[in-house]
C-alpha positions in Angstrom: 0.0 0.0 0.0 1.3 3.4 -0.9 2.0 5.9 1.8 -0.5 8.7 1.9 1.4 12.0 2.0 0.6 15.6 1.7 2.3 18.1 -0.6 2.3 21.6 1.0 3.1 24.4 -1.5 3.7 27.5 0.5 6.3 30.3 0.3 5.9 31.8 3.7 8.0 30.0 6.4 5.6 31.2 9.2 2.6 29.7 7.3 4.5 26.5 6.8 5.2 26.2 10.5 1.6 27.1 11.3 0.2 24.5 8.9 2.6 21.8 10.2 1.7 22.6 13.8 -2.1 22.5 13.0 -1.6 19.1 11.2 0.3 17.8 14.3 -2.3 19.2 16.7 -5.1 17.5 14.8 -3.2 14.2 14.8 -2.7 14.0 11.1 0.2 11.6 11.0 0.8 11.6 7.2 4.2 12.7 6.0 4.2 16.3 4.6 6.5 17.3 1.8 7.0 21.1 1.7 8.0 22.9 -1.5 8.4 26.7 -1.5 7.1 27.9 -4.8 5.2 26.8 -7.9 8.2 25.7 -9.9 9.3 23.4 -7.0 5.7 22.0 -6.8 5.8 21.0 -10.5 9.3 19.7 -10.2 8.2 17.5 -7.3 5.1 16.2 -9.1 6.8 15.5 -12.4 10.2 14.4 -11.1 12.2 17.2 -12.7 14.7 19.8 -11.5 15.9 19.1 -8.0 13.5 16.2 -7.8 14.8 14.5 -10.9 14.7 10.8 -10.3 11.9 10.9 -7.7 9.4 8.1 -8.2 6.5 10.1 -9.6 4.2 7.1 -9.1 4.3 8.1 -5.4 1.8 10.9 -5.8 0.5 12.9 -2.9 -2.9 12.1 -1.5 -3.6 15.8 -1.2 -2.0 19.0 -2.4 -2.4 22.1 -0.2 -1.7 25.0 -2.6 -1.1 28.7 -1.8 -2.0 31.2 -4.5 0.4 34.1 -3.9 3.9 32.8 -4.5 7.1 33.9 -6.3 8.3 32.4 -9.6 4.9 30.8 -10.5 1.6 31.5 -8.7 -0.8 28.9 -7.5 -3.3 29.4 -10.3 -0.7 28.5 -12.9 0.4 25.5 -10.9 -3.2 24.3 -10.7 -3.6 24.9 -14.4 -0.6 22.7 -15.2 -1.7 20.0 -12.7 -5.1 19.8 -14.3 -3.7 19.8 -17.9 -1.5 16.6 -17.3 -3.0 13.1 -17.4 -0.7 12.0 -14.6 -1.9 14.6 -12.1 -5.3 15.9 -13.3 -7.2 13.9 -10.7 -5.1 14.7 -7.6 -7.1 16.5 -4.9 -6.0 20.1 -4.7 -7.1 22.3 -1.9 -6.4 26.0 -2.2 -5.2 27.3 1.2 -4.7 31.0 1.0 -5.1 34.4 2.6 -6.6 35.8 -0.5 -10.1 37.3 0.0 -10.4 38.2 -3.7 -13.5 36.7 -5.4 -11.7 36.4 -8.7 -9.1 34.1 -7.1 -11.8 31.9 -5.6 -13.8 31.7 -8.9 -10.7 31.1 -11.0 -9.5 28.4 -8.7 -12.8 26.5 -9.1 -12.8 27.1 -12.9 -9.3 25.5 -13.1 -10.5 22.5 -11.1 -9.7 23.1 -7.4 -11.4 20.7 -5.2 -11.8 23.2 -2.3 -10.9 26.8 -1.5 -10.1 27.6 2.1 -9.1 31.0 3.4 -6.5 30.8 6.2 -8.1 32.1 9.3 -6.0 34.6 11.3 -6.7 32.9 14.6 -4.6 29.7 15.2 -7.4 27.8 16.8 -9.7 28.4 13.9 -6.9 27.5 11.5 -6.2 24.3 13.5 -9.9 23.3 13.4 -10.0 23.9 9.6 -6.9 21.8 9.1 -8.3 19.0 11.3 -11.5 18.9 9.2 -9.5 19.1 6.0 -7.2 16.2 7.1 -10.1 14.0 8.3 -12.0 14.5 5.0 -9.3 14.3 2.4 -7.0 11.7 4.1 -9.5 9.4 5.9 -13.0 9.7 4.4 -12.4 10.6 0.8 -12.0 7.8 -1.7 -9.2 8.8 -4.1 -9.6 8.2 -7.9 
């Protein structure tokens, strides 16, 4: 059985720490791979760049994707994930601070499975991550 792991695509070190802490607090024991921008995310998924040679058959069970990142934004990453047969069915949850309606609408148009605004309060954020982990890693049946 393949290990269920999470790919966290986030450029802010504080948000990475907060997300990892929230996952730990909610007892999500899955391994979390962290990449720091959109280019690294695609390199990880397709086994290129610094991830050349990675077994790309070991796909994440869930991708947590920030939108506002350097090099390549989350919407472009999502567009590329959905345009490739190998990755188009991977669950992608947008996890962002963006409150812009156009980001939310465009995310869904491009095939996001969910769009979650990061709450400012840690306890609210931890609760959101707990529900997210329970649904996507335990209850959801992957394709």
